[in-house]
C-alpha angles and dihedrals in degrees: 000000000000095000115043092200090057090049094050090053094046128107089237092059091050092049092050092048091051090046089058090053090049089052090052091049093048095052093045090053092045097042103028110191094004100087129058113190118221109174142323127183132182111255135193097285102021134315142289134212127208116201142155109247120197090192134055113268129186140167087268087072093056096090090055092049093045089052090055090046090054091057090053091047093050091050087073092220117183121238107228125188122212133182112226137184125245090253092052091048093051090048091052097042105023090117092058117075092192094057091042090057090055091046093052091049093048091050092048091050094044094242122154118253119227136173133197121219123205097215131017112298090200095055123103117267111282141171093295097055110121143130129271104246117262100015123073090189089064098072110155109238122239118330095340110134099187138012129186139174102256142144093208147171105206142169113268091243141013089240090072089076102096104164127020141153140184108232116181149332129237140162119258132178115236106270091354095287116129089208088067132074119293110241132185116256119205117195121207140160142205134195137189092246139024090238091059091047093050090050091051093047089051089051091051092051091049090047090055089055089049096045102143091221091059094042092045088057096041092048094041095241108127135018129202118195128192088214091055093045143251117299094016110117124197120203119221121215090270092046091048090056090055093044093047092049090057095046095041089055088052088050090054091051092046090055090046093057097039104262117144120210118240133182121223136179121273093230139023147176118302088236090074091057092044091058093043091050095239092110093064098036103032110021095111089060095052129089113238116226116216121201125205090214106037136047091205113129111245136172137199106245120253092190138014102228099094092053092047090058086061092053088053092045093051090093139011112270128212124214084250091061093061136135091051105190130189134174125200134192097182121144114264130195135201126183098235120186111259093239092055097055114112117171110280092328086078115014136149098236124038146143127231134189089249126175143165135201126199108206143169114256090252089056098057097093094047092048092051089052090046092054094041090056089059093046090050091052093047097048091044091054090050091048095243126142117203149187129198130253110204099214112205138177118277103247090205095055106037091149089074091068137068122240141031129300089248093056093046094048090050093048094046092048090052092048092051089051092050097047090054090056093053094070092223130131109260145160135198120251115189112204096030098092123117115254091257103040151343120281147191110239116197109221113199130192117223129212091276093052094253117142123229134179104238116158132026142193116190132187115216124185093160106065096053088052094047091053095041094239115179143176129196108247127214092268092052095256125130114248135178117247122224115241119221118198117200143168121190098205101348128225140335084293086078090059089056089050095052092045087060094036092057094030085232092300094117127189109268095254092063101031113118088223117029102180137016124194114216116197112205091223142349092275088065094052096096092053090046090053091052090053091048089053093052091048092051091047088054089055095253119141114234137197110213113223126220106258098207097059129092117268089243091057091047091053093047092050092048091049091048089054088046094232106179099221129034117191113200114199126186137144096305094048092045092051094046096039091237140120130228107228125213125175123222088248088066094252112138119219091184133216121344142152113273090238090061092050092048091050090050095049094045089050091053091048095049094046092042087228121189089214127074 
């Protein structure tokens, strides 16, 4: 959903929320006294439930639970909301420490307490009347079959759930804190029709096949080692070709829009982060660096922007010197929680095609358009359509951000003005801003229909002020520049996204191996070697085939490695000095002179074509 507010008010959100309650009810009836529910919200593609289970549970139990859920759904039980007092809440949920934690927080913050009943609490006792396990004071009134502390919203009845499925089980720390108890998290989903559910399940199955961690291993791209450490990817020679192709393309685009590459240290004094504001807001997510020879507090950098302010500050700038643009591919590190690591989609060390521009206020609009032109070109080359999320400050939690209301209001007003001029679909998202300023996030949809935040352009009027950055204006006065943060495709995370987007079958320009020559038998090996030599001289990357295998095995191996072009050579091709061309898709282009094939491949590389 592009707009979270729209989703939370949608019928689909209500159905999923109710489905999670039905799941809770089903497991409590099946495993009475063995499950203590903690929390369970709807999420983008379904819902999840965190609970303490005193018995072993696995996906093999899902059919049994789903069968019980279906009985509850068919019972057509109403979902009824009721406001309750803190005393009532504590009486109902006193046996449950997770609910009690929420209740205490709500009371402290002055929030209203509400519960939702599944079934009418005013009805006469019926077949569903029972006790909540472990607390005799928590009798459910009347015909209510389930009650939970919940603000809603919900469907009006359980019968509105038309298509649902339990998906998987994982471990999850209570409230995401590894210092807390580990709970079991069950993921599920629900849709308004069986057709939509089937489509989603098919997408999930395809996504499993495309999992970048699996493909990265199968295609020999990335290695993770327990000895090296969790969240620390290592790129193989093949993986480095892919990685370099992505970043070198970003370098081309940087040069095209006037950004000059710089190199900066991987760590620095804490003082830099104290001035930037990251020390107070971000310190817990940074790795501390300890010296054997100095007691000075230092940190590995999680972003480049504070260092780039010092490049700008190294000399006095004139209004004529702006924009001052720098790009940086330094390694960055963030101390991610172990449970949040996920291949290179969420790692502890990464690189991003980072860049910053220091501009005059009158140059902001032109610089946004300048950067957007590069982002447009990049996402077009990767075959990704996008829309923009206008990420703004959360008006209810202003303390999370740096800077005054005046600066934020000015920056957000400018950003809203700019996005309207870009003629791109967008929506506003309060609470998604960076700590130092609002931003445009470019949300792209991959080949499976999944949405990812890829690129970003951010406007920052806070950091230049915090570092005292100045330029000499036309009238001789000192003025503060505006800092623009931008990333064309972002970090290594993008490489994980495109591995899954292309299912490892990359466009030829970024494929680790672009062509493989397959001799029919050993007697054709010499001719195959001569072709390999000509391909390498033309700057084309080759995968050398094993000569002493059958042709069928050679083709299967080349297809498994997703090599774009397979050149079969036998007696006929050797005699005529040609090659027989087969694409990884199985399509056969037939016999052609090698020069024609080389021209074709080089053309696809130079144009960065998505087609072969």
